[in-house]
C-alpha positions, 0 to 999 in steps of 0.5 A: 370265209368259205371252208374247204376239206383238207387234202389229207382228209380226201387222201385218207378217204381214198386210202380207206376205200382202196384198203377195203376193196383189197380186203374184199378181193382177198376174201373172195380169192381165199373163200371162193364160195362166199362171194361169187360173181353176180351172174351166179346168183341169176341162175338156178344152177351152180357149176362146180367148174366155177369153184375149181382151183386149177393151180393145184395140178394133177394132185388136186382134190376136187372134193373141196370144189364140189363141197364149195359149190354145194355150200353155195347152192344150199346158202342161196337156195339154188336148184342144183349143182352140176358136174360137167359132162365128159370130165373126170374129177379127182377126189381124195376126201369126202363131201356132203350133199346137203339138205335140199341140194340136188347134185347132178352129173353130166353125161360121162362125168366121173369121180375118180377116188384115191385114198380111204375117205368116205366119198359122199354123205347124202343128207335128208331131202338131197338128191344125187343123179346120173353119177359114176364113182370109180374107186382107183385106190386098193387101200380104199375100204370105206363107204362110197355113198352113205346115209346116216340116221342122225338126219331122221329120214321120215315119210315126208322126205324127198331123198333120192339116188338115181342112175348111179354107177359105183365101181371099185376098179382097183381089184381089191374087193374092199369097201361098201358101195352104198351104206345106210346106218343108224345108231342113236336115240330115234335115229332112222332112215325110212322111205328113201328111193334108190333107182337104177343103181349099179354096184361093182367089185366091192366087199359089200355092195349094199349094207343097211345097219341099225344098232341098238342105241340103248337107254330104252330108245330105238333106231331103225332102217325101214320102208326103203325102196331099191328098184332096178339094182344091179350088183356084180362081182361083190364078195357080199351083195346085200347085207341087212344088219339089225333085229326083227323088231325094236330096238334096232329094227331093219324091216320092210325094205323092198329090193325089186328088179335085182340083177346079180352077176355072181363071180369067182369072188362071190361068197354070199349073194344075200344075208339078212336080219329083220322082218318083212323085207322083200328081195326079187330078181335074177342071179346069173352064172351060179356055176362060177361060184367056187364054194359050197356055202350058202349064197342066201342066209336068213339069220336067227333074227329074221321073220316073214322075209321073202326072196324070189331069186333063182338060187337052188334051195341047197344054197339057201340057209334059213335060221329064222321064222316063216321066211319064204323063198 
C-alpha cells in the first residue's frame, strides 16, 4: 500500500514556517540594524535615513539611528556612513564613530544637540568629515567631540577630522568643543590629523589633557597636528594639560594656520603645559578683550614651546623654561 503524509503533519509544517517568518519580521522591526534589506549590502555607503524611526515625532533622538548605521557599517565593512544634505538631525544622546568607519555629512547637514551628553566619541582609525554640530541647550557643559587614550592612537593610525564646524548657539559659553584625554597605563593619543576645524562659543575650544596613571606607567598626548583651525568667542581658546615629560606628557603638538577671533567673553587665548608644542597664527580684535590679564600663559610645566601669535608681550605670561614667543 502506498503511504501518504498525514494532513496534520503538513499543517504543522506550514504553521512552523509562518511562526518563523513572523519572528524574523519582528526581530527586523525591533533591531532595525541587525538584518537590513539585501540592497543595503550591495553598496559601499550606509545612509542614516535607512535607520531613522519617523514615528518618534519632534522629540526623537536621531543619535540612536546614527549609531545603528555606524554599527551596521562596522559589522559589514562598508566604506562610510552618510548624513543627508540640507537636513537637521536632532540629537539628545551620544554616539561612537567606531574603528574603521567614516562618518560623512552631506552639504549643510547639521546635528542639533539638546541635553548634556557627550555628543560624539571618535575611535582609532575612524574619520569624520564635513560636519556641523550645533549646541542649542544652555545646560550643555560636556564635550562635543572626544578622543580617548584608551584606544591608543599610534603612528600607524589613520584617524582624521576634516571640515568640521562646532558651535554653541545657546549663548551659555559652556562645554568643550574638541577634547583629547588620556589617563591610564600606556593610554595615548598621537599622530591624529585635525584639518579645517572651526569652534565657536565654548568655555574651552580645544583641550588636550594627559593625567598621571600611577603605578610607574605613563599616558601621553603627543605629535598631533591641528591645521587651519578657527576659534571664535571662546572663554579659553586652547588648553594643554599635562607635564613637560613623563609620566603624563603633552608635547610636540602642532597648531598651524590658527585664526582666533577674540571677543568680550575671552579670558585666555592659550594656556599650555608640556614641551615642544607649536602655535602659529593670527588673533583678531584684541581691543575687545575687557581685562588686563594674560592672554597667553606658559605654565611652570613648560619647556621649549613656541607661539607665533600677534599678541602684545605684556599679555604673555611665561613661568616655564626656554619658551619662545
